[in-house]
KEDONU-625061 format. One record per residue (C-alpha): residue number from 1; residue in three letters; y, z, x. Coordinates in nm, 2 decimals. Each point is the difference from the previous one (the first is absolute). Last residue first. Layout:
+-----+------+--------+--------+--------+
| seq | type |      Y |      Z |      X |
+-----+------+--------+--------+--------+
| NUM |  ALA |      Y |      Z |      X |
...
+-----+------+--------+--------+--------+
//
This chain:
+-----+------+--------+--------+--------+
| seq | type |      Y |      Z |      X |
+-----+------+--------+--------+--------+
| 215 |  ASN |   0.21 |   0.15 |  -0.92 |
| 214 |  ALA |   0.06 |  -0.23 |   0.28 |
| 213 |  LEU |   0.20 |   0.26 |   0.14 |
| 212 |  ARG |  -0.21 |   0.24 |  -0.01 |
| 211 |  ASN |  -0.31 |  -0.21 |   0.14 |
| 210 |  ARG |   0.23 |  -0.09 |   0.25 |
| 209 |  LEU |   0.04 |   0.34 |   0.12 |
| 208 |  ALA |  -0.34 |   0.07 |  -0.02 |
| 207 |  ARG |  -0.09 |  -0.33 |   0.19 |
| 206 |  VAL |   0.23 |   0.11 |   0.33 |
| 205 |  SER |  -0.17 |   0.34 |  -0.02 |
| 204 |  SER |  -0.36 |  -0.16 |   0.02 |
| 203 |  GLU |   0.15 |  -0.25 |   0.26 |
| 202 |  GLU |   0.09 |   0.26 |   0.24 |
| 201 |  GLY |   0.32 |  -0.09 |   0.26 |
| 200 |  PRO |   0.28 |   0.03 |  -0.33 |
| 199 |  ASP |  -0.11 |   0.37 |  -0.03 |
| 198 |  LEU |   0.08 |   0.10 |  -0.35 |
| 197 |  LEU |  -0.10 |   0.28 |  -0.17 |
| 196 |  THR |   0.09 |  -0.08 |  -0.38 |
| 195 |  VAL |   0.22 |   0.26 |  -0.18 |
| 194 |  ASP |  -0.04 |   0.11 |  -0.35 |
| 193 |  VAL |   0.28 |   0.26 |  -0.11 |
| 192 |  GLY |  -0.11 |   0.36 |  -0.09 |
| 191 |  THR |   0.15 |   0.12 |   0.34 |
| 190 |  LEU |   0.26 |  -0.26 |   0.09 |
| 189 |  GLN |   0.32 |   0.27 |   0.11 |
| 188 |  ALA |  -0.23 |   0.20 |   0.19 |
| 187 |  PRO |  -0.06 |  -0.31 |   0.23 |
| 186 |  ILE |  -0.32 |  -0.13 |   0.07 |
| 185 |  GLY |  -0.18 |   0.09 |   0.34 |
| 184 |  ALA |   0.12 |  -0.07 |   0.38 |
| 183 |  GLY |  -0.36 |  -0.23 |  -0.02 |
| 182 |  GLY |   0.19 |  -0.34 |   0.09 |
| 181 |  LEU |   0.14 |  -0.23 |  -0.26 |
| 180 |  GLN |   0.03 |   0.13 |  -0.37 |
| 179 |  ALA |   0.03 |  -0.26 |  -0.29 |
| 178 |  PHE |   0.18 |   0.00 |  -0.33 |
| 177 |  VAL |  -0.05 |  -0.25 |  -0.24 |
| 176 |  ALA |   0.31 |  -0.08 |  -0.18 |
| 175 |  ARG |  -0.17 |  -0.31 |  -0.29 |
| 174 |  ALA |  -0.11 |   0.32 |  -0.20 |
| 173 |  GLY |   0.32 |   0.09 |  -0.08 |
| 172 |  LEU |   0.25 |  -0.31 |   0.11 |
| 171 |  ALA |   0.33 |   0.18 |  -0.14 |
| 170 |  GLY |  -0.02 |   0.34 |   0.05 |
| 169 |  ARG |  -0.27 |  -0.02 |   0.31 |
| 168 |  ALA |   0.24 |  -0.20 |   0.18 |
| 167 |  LEU |   0.32 |   0.20 |  -0.05 |
| 166 |  GLY |  -0.21 |   0.31 |   0.04 |
| 165 |  ALA |  -0.09 |  -0.14 |   0.37 |
| 164 |  ASP |   0.35 |  -0.04 |   0.07 |
| 163 |  PHE |   0.10 |   0.34 |  -0.07 |
| 162 |  LEU |  -0.32 |   0.13 |   0.22 |
| 161 |  TRP |   0.08 |  -0.26 |   0.30 |
| 160 |  GLY |   0.44 |   0.11 |  -0.02 |
| 159 |  ALA |  -0.10 |   0.35 |  -0.02 |
| 158 |  SER |  -0.26 |   0.00 |   0.32 |
| 157 |  PRO |  -0.37 |  -0.02 |   0.00 |
| 156 |  GLU |  -0.16 |   0.38 |   0.09 |
| 155 |  PRO |  -0.36 |  -0.06 |   0.08 |
| 154 |  SER |   0.03 |  -0.29 |   0.21 |
| 153 |  ASP |  -0.12 |  -0.41 |  -0.08 |
| 152 |  VAL |   0.14 |  -0.11 |  -0.32 |
| 151 |  ALA |  -0.05 |  -0.32 |  -0.14 |
| 150 |  LEU |   0.10 |  -0.06 |  -0.35 |
| 149 |  VAL |  -0.14 |  -0.36 |  -0.06 |
| 148 |  ALA |   0.14 |  -0.20 |  -0.25 |
| 147 |  ALA |  -0.06 |  -0.28 |  -0.27 |
| 146 |  TYR |   0.22 |  -0.26 |  -0.17 |
| 145 |  GLY |  -0.21 |  -0.26 |  -0.23 |
| 144 |  PRO |   0.32 |  -0.24 |  -0.09 |
| 143 |  GLY |   0.19 |   0.28 |  -0.19 |
| 142 |  ASP |  -0.06 |   0.22 |  -0.30 |
| 141 |  ALA |   0.04 |   0.36 |   0.23 |
| 140 |  ALA |   0.30 |  -0.15 |   0.20 |
| 139 |  SER |   0.14 |  -0.18 |  -0.29 |
| 138 |  SER |   0.03 |   0.38 |  -0.17 |
| 137 |  PRO |   0.20 |   0.18 |   0.27 |
| 136 |  ALA |   0.26 |  -0.29 |   0.03 |
| 135 |  GLY |   0.23 |   0.04 |   0.29 |
| 134 |  LEU |  -0.12 |   0.35 |   0.16 |
| 133 |  ILE |  -0.41 |  -0.13 |  -0.03 |
| 132 |  ARG |   0.17 |  -0.36 |   0.09 |
| 131 |  ALA |   0.14 |   0.13 |   0.33 |
| 130 |  ARG |  -0.29 |   0.23 |   0.09 |
| 129 |  LEU |  -0.23 |  -0.30 |  -0.03 |
| 128 |  GLU |   0.18 |  -0.16 |   0.24 |
| 127 |  SER |   0.06 |   0.28 |   0.25 |
| 126 |  TRP |  -0.37 |   0.03 |   0.02 |
| 125 |  PRO |  -0.01 |  -0.31 |   0.20 |
| 124 |  VAL |  -0.27 |  -0.21 |  -0.14 |
| 123 |  THR |  -0.36 |  -0.06 |  -0.04 |
| 122 |  ARG |  -0.20 |  -0.34 |  -0.07 |
| 121 |  LEU |  -0.37 |   0.08 |  -0.05 |
| 120 |  GLY |  -0.29 |  -0.25 |   0.18 |
| 119 |  LEU |  -0.16 |   0.30 |   0.19 |
| 118 |  SER |   0.13 |  -0.04 |   0.28 |
| 117 |  GLU |   0.33 |   0.02 |  -0.17 |
| 116 |  LEU |  -0.09 |   0.36 |  -0.06 |
| 115 |  THR |  -0.09 |   0.11 |   0.35 |
| 114 |  ALA |   0.30 |  -0.15 |   0.14 |
| 113 |  ALA |   0.20 |   0.17 |  -0.27 |
| 112 |  ILE |  -0.19 |   0.37 |   0.04 |
| 111 |  GLU |   0.12 |  -0.05 |   0.41 |
| 110 |  GLY |   0.35 |  -0.07 |  -0.06 |
| 109 |  ALA |   0.02 |   0.29 |  -0.21 |
| 108 |  ALA |  -0.14 |   0.24 |   0.25 |
| 107 |  SER |   0.24 |  -0.15 |   0.26 |
| 106 |  ASP |   0.32 |  -0.01 |  -0.22 |
| 105 |  ASN |  -0.07 |   0.37 |  -0.08 |
| 104 |  GLU |  -0.02 |   0.22 |  -0.29 |
| 103 |  ALA |  -0.17 |  -0.31 |  -0.18 |
| 102 |  LEU |   0.06 |  -0.16 |  -0.35 |
| 101 |  VAL |  -0.16 |  -0.31 |  -0.03 |
| 100 |  ALA |   0.09 |  -0.29 |  -0.29 |
|  99 |  VAL |  -0.33 |  -0.16 |  -0.09 |
|  98 |  VAL |   0.04 |  -0.37 |  -0.19 |
|  97 |  PRO |  -0.29 |   0.07 |  -0.23 |
|  96 |  GLY |  -0.29 |  -0.24 |  -0.01 |
|  95 |  ALA |  -0.02 |  -0.41 |   0.01 |
|  94 |  ALA |  -0.19 |   0.02 |   0.37 |
|  93 |  LEU |  -0.19 |   0.31 |  -0.08 |
|  92 |  GLY |  -0.11 |  -0.18 |  -0.34 |
|  91 |  GLY |  -0.31 |   0.14 |  -0.01 |
|  90 |  ALA |  -0.22 |  -0.29 |  -0.06 |
|  89 |  ALA |   0.19 |  -0.22 |   0.21 |
|  88 |  ASP |   0.08 |   0.24 |   0.30 |
|  87 |  VAL |  -0.36 |   0.11 |   0.00 |
|  86 |  LEU |  -0.14 |  -0.38 |   0.09 |
|  85 |  ARG |   0.26 |  -0.09 |   0.19 |
|  84 |  ARG |  -0.08 |   0.33 |   0.24 |
|  83 |  THR |  -0.40 |  -0.04 |  -0.03 |
|  82 |  VAL |  -0.02 |  -0.31 |   0.04 |
|  81 |  ASN |  -0.22 |   0.00 |   0.35 |
|  80 |  LYS |  -0.13 |  -0.39 |   0.04 |
|  79 |  ALA |  -0.41 |  -0.06 |  -0.03 |
|  78 |  THR |  -0.24 |  -0.16 |   0.20 |
|  77 |  ARG |  -0.03 |   0.18 |   0.32 |
|  76 |  GLU |   0.08 |   0.32 |  -0.20 |
|  75 |  ALA |  -0.22 |  -0.07 |  -0.27 |
|  74 |  ASN |  -0.31 |  -0.03 |   0.26 |
|  73 |  SER |   0.09 |   0.32 |   0.13 |
|  72 |  TRP |   0.02 |   0.15 |  -0.32 |
|  71 |  GLY |  -0.34 |  -0.07 |  -0.14 |
|  70 |  ARG |  -0.17 |   0.04 |   0.35 |
|  69 |  GLY |  -0.21 |   0.31 |  -0.14 |
|  68 |  MET |  -0.35 |  -0.14 |   0.06 |
|  67 |  SER |   0.08 |  -0.31 |  -0.27 |
|  66 |  LEU |   0.31 |  -0.04 |  -0.15 |
|  65 |  ASP |   0.05 |  -0.37 |   0.15 |
|  64 |  THR |  -0.39 |  -0.03 |  -0.09 |
|  63 |  GLU |   0.10 |   0.03 |  -0.38 |
|  62 |  ALA |   0.32 |  -0.27 |   0.01 |
|  61 |  LEU |   0.36 |   0.14 |   0.06 |
|  60 |  GLU |   0.26 |  -0.18 |  -0.20 |
|  59 |  PRO |   0.22 |  -0.17 |   0.20 |
|  58 |  GLY |   0.35 |   0.14 |   0.06 |
|  57 |  GLU |   0.21 |   0.30 |  -0.07 |
|  56 |  LEU |   0.01 |   0.39 |   0.16 |
|  55 |  ILE |   0.12 |   0.29 |  -0.16 |
|  54 |  ILE |   0.05 |   0.32 |   0.20 |
|  53 |  LEU |   0.05 |   0.33 |  -0.13 |
|  52 |  LYS |   0.06 |   0.31 |   0.13 |
|  51 |  CYS |  -0.05 |   0.36 |  -0.12 |
|  50 |  ASP |   0.14 |   0.32 |  -0.11 |
|  49 |  ARG |   0.31 |  -0.11 |  -0.26 |
|  48 |  PRO |  -0.26 |  -0.26 |  -0.16 |
|  47 |  GLU |  -0.23 |   0.29 |  -0.07 |
|  46 |  TRP |  -0.37 |  -0.13 |   0.02 |
|  45 |  ASP |  -0.30 |   0.02 |  -0.22 |
|  44 |  LYS |  -0.33 |  -0.08 |   0.14 |
|  43 |  GLY |  -0.30 |  -0.24 |  -0.14 |
|  42 |  GLY |   0.10 |  -0.26 |   0.25 |
|  41 |  VAL |   0.34 |   0.03 |  -0.13 |
|  40 |  SER |   0.18 |   0.13 |  -0.29 |
|  39 |  ILE |   0.36 |   0.01 |   0.02 |
|  38 |  VAL |   0.18 |   0.32 |  -0.11 |
|  37 |  ARG |   0.34 |  -0.09 |  -0.12 |
|  36 |  GLY |   0.33 |   0.02 |   0.22 |
|  35 |  ARG |   0.16 |  -0.23 |  -0.23 |
|  34 |  ILE |   0.02 |  -0.30 |   0.26 |
|  33 |  TRP |  -0.35 |   0.04 |   0.11 |
|  32 |  PRO |  -0.12 |   0.03 |  -0.40 |
|  31 |  ASP |   0.15 |  -0.33 |  -0.04 |
|  30 |  LEU |  -0.14 |  -0.15 |   0.34 |
|  29 |  VAL |  -0.37 |   0.12 |   0.00 |
|  28 |  THR |  -0.18 |  -0.01 |  -0.31 |
|  27 |  ARG |   0.19 |  -0.21 |  -0.25 |
|  26 |  ARG |   0.18 |  -0.23 |   0.27 |
|  25 |  LEU |  -0.32 |  -0.09 |   0.21 |
|  24 |  LYS |  -0.20 |  -0.04 |  -0.32 |
|  23 |  ALA |   0.24 |  -0.24 |  -0.11 |
|  22 |  GLU |   0.04 |  -0.22 |   0.33 |
|  21 |  ASP |  -0.37 |   0.03 |   0.06 |
|  20 |  LEU |  -0.17 |   0.21 |   0.21 |
|  19 |  ASN |  -0.24 |  -0.16 |   0.27 |
|  18 |  PHE |  -0.08 |   0.35 |   0.20 |
|  17 |  ALA |   0.10 |   0.36 |  -0.03 |
|  16 |  ARG |  -0.01 |   0.24 |   0.25 |
|  15 |  ALA |   0.01 |   0.38 |   0.08 |
|  14 |  ARG |   0.09 |   0.23 |   0.27 |
|  13 |  GLU |   0.02 |   0.33 |   0.12 |
|  12 |  ARG |  -0.03 |   0.06 |   0.39 |
|  11 |  PHE |   0.36 |  -0.01 |   0.13 |
|  10 |  GLY |   0.19 |   0.15 |  -0.27 |
|   9 |  SER |   0.02 |  -0.15 |  -0.34 |
|   8 |  SER |  -0.12 |  -0.33 |  -0.05 |
|   7 |  ILE |   0.04 |  -0.28 |  -0.25 |
|   6 |  GLU |  -0.13 |  -0.38 |   0.08 |
|   5 |  VAL |   0.03 |  -0.29 |  -0.22 |
|   4 |  HIS |  -0.11 |  -0.34 |  -0.01 |
|   3 |  PHE |   0.15 |  -0.29 |  -0.20 |
|   2 |  ALA |  -0.20 |  -0.31 |  -0.07 |
|   1 |  MET |   0.16 |  -0.40 |   0.02 |
+-----+------+--------+--------+--------+
//
């Protein structure tokens, strides 16, 4: 069996590689993809945060199968899409952090939690991590892979949100990821803080958040 790869950006830019063995796939595609590093395919460098990746697993394709630009269509006929399984296994998404979600309202918290769970990450209510932090701050920082998404969707978050965001930041450090929903602008209180722009319906945006949590 062999692996066939397509990486694309936008509607027209794409490159493909065929008949990769598992070691080469991991070295040249999966490892840099998970780490957010440049991937070289088809003589061009690709930034994972701006791209879509498809990996097919199936029989090795002969030269005649690849001729006249028919390689990918032949691959799709004989191979199956294993992108999610391989990315999860390589990047440890399934074994990634337990993520608490702090948002300004329940609707936003639910939407973000659903997005994270679609990536194979386990989420918990903010109240669970909050109780852990207040009960024993060191255990939150050193515990079993906790992280937090601190989501804001207004330019003036409530005092309660700011207090809880400070709790998370103090206990988790870089594992507390600030995210801005919508286009209301980043609150003045977060000036100088690294804030990820998050649109749950936009693949590149979700991937950027995933990479922040994975790293």
